Structure formats: structure tokens, C-alpha cells
C-alpha positions as CSV (number, residue, x, y, z in Angstrom):
1,M,0.0,0.0,0.0
2,G,2.4,2.7,1.0
3,S,6.0,3.5,2.0
4,D,6.9,3.1,5.6
5,G,10.4,4.8,5.2
6,P,11.3,7.6,7.6
7,G,10.1,11.0,6.5
8,R,8.1,9.6,3.6
9,K,4.4,10.1,3.4
10,P,2.3,7.0,2.7
11,T,1.2,6.5,-0.9
12,V,-2.3,5.5,-2.0
13,S,-3.0,3.7,-5.3
14,D,-5.7,4.9,-7.7
15,E,-7.6,1.6,-6.9
16,E,-7.7,2.5,-3.2
17,I,-9.1,6.0,-4.0
18,L,-11.7,4.4,-6.4
19,A,-12.6,1.8,-3.8
20,V,-13.8,4.7,-1.5
21,F,-16.3,5.6,-4.2
22,E,-17.3,2.0,-4.8
23,N,-18.0,1.5,-1.1
24,A,-19.7,4.8,-0.3
25,N,-23.4,5.1,0.5
26,D,-23.6,8.4,-1.4
27,P,-23.2,8.7,-5.2
28,V,-21.1,11.9,-4.9
29,L,-18.3,12.7,-2.4
30,M,-16.3,15.7,-1.4
31,A,-12.5,15.5,-1.3
32,T,-12.7,15.5,2.5
33,E,-15.0,12.4,2.5
34,V,-12.6,10.6,0.1
35,A,-9.7,11.5,2.4
36,E,-11.2,10.2,5.6
37,P,-10.4,6.5,5.2
38,L,-7.1,7.1,3.5
39,P,-3.7,7.8,5.0
40,I,-3.1,10.9,3.0
41,G,-4.4,14.5,3.4
42,R,-7.3,16.2,1.8
43,R,-5.1,18.3,-0.5
44,A,-3.2,15.2,-1.7
45,V,-6.6,13.5,-2.4
46,Y,-7.9,16.6,-4.2
47,N,-4.8,16.5,-6.5
48,R,-5.3,12.8,-7.2
49,L,-9.1,13.3,-7.9
50,Q,-8.2,16.0,-10.4
51,S,-5.7,13.6,-12.1
52,L,-8.3,10.8,-12.2
53,E,-10.8,13.3,-13.8
54,E,-8.2,14.3,-16.4
55,D,-7.7,10.6,-17.2
56,G,-11.5,10.3,-17.7
57,I,-12.1,8.0,-14.8
58,L,-13.9,10.4,-12.4
59,K,-16.3,13.3,-13.0
60,S,-16.7,16.4,-10.9
61,K,-18.9,19.5,-10.5
62,K,-18.3,22.7,-8.6
63,T,-20.8,23.3,-5.9
64,G,-19.6,26.6,-4.6
65,A,-16.8,29.0,-4.8
66,R,-14.3,26.6,-3.3
67,S,-16.0,23.3,-3.2
68,S,-16.6,20.4,-5.7
69,V,-18.2,17.0,-5.6
70,W,-16.8,14.0,-7.3
71,W,-18.3,10.7,-8.6
72,Y,-17.2,7.5,-10.3
73,P,-19.6,6.9,-13.2
74,G,-21.1,3.4,-13.1
75,Y,-19.5,2.4,-9.9
76,T,-21.6,3.7,-7.0
77,K,-23.8,1.6,-4.8
78,T,-26.9,3.5,-5.9
79,E,-26.2,2.8,-9.6
80,N,-25.1,-0.8,-9.0
81,S,-28.2,-1.6,-6.9
82,D,-30.4,-1.4,-10.0
83,S,-28.1,-3.6,-12.1
84,S,-27.9,-7.3,-12.0
85,S,-24.4,-7.5,-13.6
86,N,-21.2,-6.9,-11.8
């Protein structure tokens, strides 16, 4: 999962970030909500969310002057509960 070396911050894989969305009860999350179960800070998560959006994996929407929500299209509990395939 991460590096345990002295002075090094733990790293988190894209899969670990996406798993937060897959296991969330809400279809959209704020960066702080994504960061809660992860061993990295909100700003680091925000940067990673932006990168995942640039790669076409996540989507986002600004909800205020300084806030956004993020979602993982096709991979939320609410979307998957109506689908029999997975």
C-alpha cells in the first residue's frame, strides 16, 4: 500500500481511491470524504481526484466558490443496486 520509510508520506493507489467511491453510500463525495479512510491528506486527495478526472475516470462538479463534488460513473452503490451485472 504505502511507503513506511522515515520522512516519507504513505502513498495510495488509484484503486484505493476508487474503492472509496465503490463502497460509499452516497453517489457523490467531497475530497474530505474521500480522504477520511485514506492515510493521505485532503489536499493530496484533491490533486489525485483532479488527475483521475483528467484521465477520464472520475467526474466532478463545482458546488460553490471553493467546493466540488466527485463521482465515479457506473461504480456507485446506488447505480449498481439497480443492475444485476457486476
